[in-house]
Backbone as a ProteinNet text record, in pm:
[ID]
protein_1_A
[PRIMARY]
MAAITKADLLDRVAGDAGVTKADAERVLDSFFSTLVSAAKSGEEVAWPGFGKFSASHRAARTGRNPQTGETIKIAASTGLKFSASSTLKSQLNTKGAKKAVKKK
[TERTIARY]
-6285.7	-6318.7	-6241.6	-6170.7	-6091	-6178.3	-6146.1	-6218.4	-6149	-6226.6	-6170.5	-6140.3	-6016.6	-5977.5	-6020.7	-6013.7	-6047.7	-5957.6	-5830.1	-5735.9	-5772.5	-5809.1	-5850.5	-5975.2	-6071.1	-6195.4	-6167.3	-6083.3	-6050.2	-5979.7	-5890.2	-5822.9	-5924.1	-6016.9	-6116.4	-6209.2	-6258.7	-6350.7	-6279.8	-6160.3	-6084.4	-6058.1	-6019	-5993.2	-6117.8	-6229.6	-6354.8	-6408.1	-6393.7	-6447.9	-6350.3	-6226.2	-6127.2	-6091	-6087.8	-6051.9	-5934.4	-5880.3	-5770.2	-5824.3	-5735.7	-5774.9	-5824.6	-5762.6	-5804.3	-5946.9	-5980.3	-6115.8	-6215.7	-6178.7	-6266.6	-6289.5	-6184.7	-6199.1	-6289.6	-6275.8	-6362.5	-6508.8	-6534.8	-6672.6	-6729.7	-6654.2	-6703.4	-6721.7	-6628.7	-6644.3	-6770	-6794.8	-6914.9	-7041	-7038	-7153	-7185	-7081.6	-7104.8	-7149.2	-7094.3	-7137.5	-7281.1	-7318.3	-7456.6	-7551.3	-7509.9	-7590	-7614.5	-7510.8	-7523.1	-7612.4	-7592.8	-7675.8	-7823	-7850.3	-7988.5	-8049.9	-7975.8	-8027.5	-8054.3	-7964.7	-7985.3	-8112.1	-8145.9	-8264.8	-8391.3	-8379.4	-8496.4	-8529.5	-8443.6	-8468.4	-8412.7	-8470.6	-8418.2	-8338.1	-8234.1	-8155.5	-8174.8	-8236.9	-8265.6	-8187.6	-8136	-8068.2	-8137	-8217.8	-8292.4	-8199.6	-8240.2	-8162.1	-8056.1	-8036.8	-7936.7	-8002.5	-8065.7	-8131.1	-8159.1	-8191.3	-8233.4	-8164.2	-8115.6	-8056.2	-8153.6	-8170.6	-8257.4	-8209.3	-8251.1	-8216.3	-8303.3	-8245	-8316.6	-8304	-8417.1	-8416.9	-8445.5	-8362.7	-8382.3	-8413.6	-8520.1	-8562.2	-8470.4	-8470.2	-8395.6	-8458.3	-8374.7	-8427	-8338.8	-8386.4	-8310.9	-8247.2	-8120	-8048.7	-7987	-7911.1	-7848	-7704.3	-7611.7	-7471.8	-7461.2	-7417.7	-7415.5	-7312.9	-7209.8	-7108.3	-7151.4	-7214.8	-7250.5	-7398.7	-7481.1	-7625.6	-7686.1	-7603.3	-7649.2	-7737.1	-7846.4	-7934.7	-7870.4	-7873	-7815.1	-7914.2	-7900.3	-7983.9	-7907.4	-7972.8	-7913.8	-7981.8	-7902.2	-7955.4	-8016.9	-8108.7	-8165.3	-8054.5	-8065	-7962.6	-8023.2	-7947.9	-7988.4	-7879.3	-7918.5	-7825	-7865	-7786.9	-7817.3	-7856.5	-7968.9	-8022.6	-8014.9	-7979.2	-7977.6	-8074.2	-8159.3	-8251.7	-8216.8	-8174.9	-8137.8	-8261.6	-8247.8	-8358.8	-8373.4	-8487.1	-8508.2	-8410.6	-8373.3	-8276.2	-8141.3	-8095.1	-7966.6	-7971.6	-8080.2	-8094.1	-8086.8	-8150.9	-8148.9	-8007.7	-7934.1	-7796.7	-7707.3	-7727.7	-7646	-7676	-7795.1	-7836.9	-7834.1	-7769.3	-7754	-7636.9	-7636	-7533.2	-7392.2	-7373.5	-7240.3	-7187.4	-7275.1	-7233.7	-7176.4	-7213.8	-7168	-7035.3	-6946.6	-6822.9	-6840.7	-6784.5	-6794.9	-6715.8	-6773.6	-6706.3	-6638	-6508.4	-6433.4	-6447.8	-6474.8	-6484.5	-6346.8	-6312.7	-6181.5	-6193.7
2821.3	2832.6	2724.7	2764.5	2670.6	2604.6	2482.1	2408.4	2425.8	2424.1	2429.2	2286.3	2261.2	2126.2	2104.3	1979.1	1945.7	2023.6	2030.7	2103.3	2251.6	2311.6	2452.4	2473.5	2383.6	2393.6	2383	2286.5	2270.4	2394.5	2453.6	2576.8	2688.4	2704.8	2811.4	2789.2	2666	2635.9	2651.2	2599.1	2609.5	2755.7	2834.9	2976.4	3052.3	3028.2	3097.4	3058.2	2930.7	2881	2897.5	2928.6	2943.6	2812.6	2705.6	2573.3	2519.3	2406.2	2345.2	2279.2	2254.1	2185.3	2044.4	1979.3	1843.4	1844.7	1944.6	1955.1	1982.3	2070.7	2101.3	1976.4	1897.8	1776.1	1675	1659.5	1566.5	1608.2	1736.9	1785.9	1764.3	1800.9	1783.6	1636	1549.8	1405.6	1353.3	1399.1	1357.5	1405.1	1528.3	1582.2	1497.5	1468.9	1393.2	1249.9	1185.9	1049.5	1049.1	1150.7	1162.5	1185.5	1266.6	1294.2	1167.1	1088.1	963.3	864.3	850.8	759.2	798.2	927.1	974.6	947.4	974.2	951.9	803.2	716.6	572	525.1	587.5	545.3	618.6	699.8	766.3	899.6	949.5	1078.1	1192.1	1308.9	1429.7	1505.9	1573.6	1658.5	1801.5	1883.1	2021	2115.6	2222.3	2327.9	2457.1	2515.2	2636.2	2746.3	2809.8	2915.8	2865.4	2733.5	2676.5	2584.7	2477.6	2385.7	2251.2	2155.8	2023.7	1916.5	1812.8	1697.1	1580.7	1502.7	1385.7	1281.7	1157.6	1049.9	1061.8	1033.1	1035.7	897	829.5	692.6	692.9	621.2	607.5	460.5	438.1	301.7	243.2	111.1	43.7	82.7	92.6	132	76.6	89.1	46.3	168.5	157.5	267.4	221.6	309.1	276.5	326.6	240.3	279	374	498.8	594.6	561.6	484.9	452.3	337.3	235.7	116.6	107.6	182.2	172.9	53.5	-26.2	-146.1	-108.6	-182.8	-162.1	-224	-147.4	-197.6	-175.4	-255.5	-241.1	-156.8	-55	30.6	-3.3	-41	-84.3	32.6	0.8	102	155.4	281.4	340.1	449.7	487	594.2	699.4	825	935.9	1030.8	1134	1234.2	1361.8	1419	1538.2	1654.3	1772.5	1892.7	1993.6	2048.2	2153.4	2278.4	2382.3	2507.1	2578.6	2641.6	2718.5	2849.9	2912.6	3041.6	3146	3134.6	3226.8	3213.1	3089.5	3065.9	3114	3084	3129	3280.6	3347.6	3493	3545.7	3483.2	3524.2	3505.2	3395.7	3367.2	3461.7	3518.8	3603.3	3752.1	3792.4	3935.1	3986.4	4112.2	4169	4151.2	4159	4146.3	4004.5	3903.6	3763.8	3712	3774.1	3724.5	3789.9	3713.2	3766.4	3778.2	3880.5	3900.7	3794.1	3741.6	3642.4	3716.6	3697.4	3764.5	3689.2	3764	3702.3	3705.3	3595.2	3586	3615.8
21770.4	21909.9	21985.6	22087.9	22166.9	22273.5	22304.1	22407.5	22542.2	22648.3	22782.5	22823.7	22860.9	22903.9	23048.1	23091.1	23229.3	23325	23294.4	23380.2	23388.4	23273.9	23272.7	23358.2	23343.4	23419.7	23568.9	23605.6	23747.6	23801.7	23723.5	23765.4	23790.5	23698.6	23711.2	23830.1	23844.1	23954	24088	24099.6	24224.1	24258.6	24159.4	24182.2	24224	24154	24186.1	24323.7	24359.6	24486.4	24602.8	24572.5	24678.7	24744.8	24665.2	24716.3	24635.4	24679.7	24605.5	24478.7	24384.2	24260.5	24291.9	24390.4	24428.6	24482.9	24564.5	24617.3	24505.3	24414.6	24301.5	24216.6	24194.8	24114.8	24184.6	24315.5	24389.5	24378.8	24391.4	24383.9	24243.3	24140.6	24003.4	23968.8	24011.4	23987.6	24055.9	24177.4	24249.8	24178.9	24130	24056.9	23934.6	23854.7	23732.1	23760.9	23864	23895.1	23947.8	24024.5	24072.1	23955	23861.2	23741.9	23661.2	23641.3	23565.5	23640.2	23770.6	23850.5	23845.1	23857.4	23852.3	23715.7	23609.1	23473.5	23450.4	23500.5	23484.4	23553.9	23666.1	23740.6	23694.9	23590	23533.7	23598.2	23684.1	23748.2	23663.4	23679.8	23617.2	23721.2	23678.8	23767.4	23719.6	23805.1	23768.8	23858.7	23799	23873.4	23832.3	23924	23889.5	23837.1	23730.2	23670.1	23574.2	23567.8	23476.6	23375.7	23422.9	23330.6	23392.6	23306.4	23350.6	23266.8	23332.6	23267.2	23280	23173.5	23178.4	23077.3	23100.3	23008	22883.6	22769.3	22642.8	22580	22564.4	22513.1	22363.5	22288.9	22145	22114.9	22044.2	22010.2	21903.3	21895.1	21788.8	21654.6	21554.3	21424	21313	21191.4	21075.2	21011.7	20978.5	20914.7	20784.8	20724.9	20597.5	20600.9	20559.9	20549.1	20429.9	20452	20341	20232.1	20265.2	20164.8	20075.3	20135.6	20057.4	20025.4	20100.7	20080.8	20152.3	20219.5	20289.3	20408.8	20428.1	20542.2	20665.9	20775.8	20901.2	21014	21119.9	21238.3	21340	21391.7	21494.1	21625.8	21724.2	21853.5	21930.2	22019.7	22107.9	22198.1	22237	22323.2	22409.7	22510.8	22599.8	22601.8	22591.4	22597.3	22708.3	22727.2	22827.9	22755.8	22795	22730.4	22828.9	22779.2	22861.4	22802.9	22888.6	22847.6	22927.1	22859.8	22926.2	22979.1	23095.8	23152.4	23076.2	23092.9	23026.7	23080.3	23207	23265.9	23197.4	23177.8	23111.1	22967	22897.7	22759.1	22750.7	22844.7	22847.4	22870.8	22962.7	22990.4	22867.8	22796.3	22678.5	22563.2	22563.4	22451.8	22481.5	22591.2	22617.4	22534.6	22504.9	22416.8	22471.2	22601.9	22659.3	22658	22641.5	22648.9	22518	22407.4	22276.9	22239.3	22182	22128.8	21977.7	21923.2	21778.4	21705.8	21602.2	21519.3	21406.1	21395.1	21290.4	21158.7	21053.7	20920.8	20857.8	20794.3	20728.2	20582.1
[MASK]
++++++++++++++++++++++++++++++++++++++++++++++++++++++++++++++++++++++++++++++++++++++++++++++++++++++++

């Protein structure tokens, strides 16, 4: 499965919205910076019909290096979590949305 690059995404968004690539990039950059700021302040960002973004906090814990077996301390961290809405899940699971996977 091929990944969509930033340039590809900007081309698609600009084409669909009928705006320049520069305008599309400014809007997407603003969206992502707003998302990060909201998550840092503990807010959730929800888009009805799409899903919800929220901060996910992981406590500090003890882990193990799989190569040496040595015990290590893993620091607490915060990540970004996405929860898809039921509408999005339904769209992804309709027959027309899935592409057949070819077996080799």
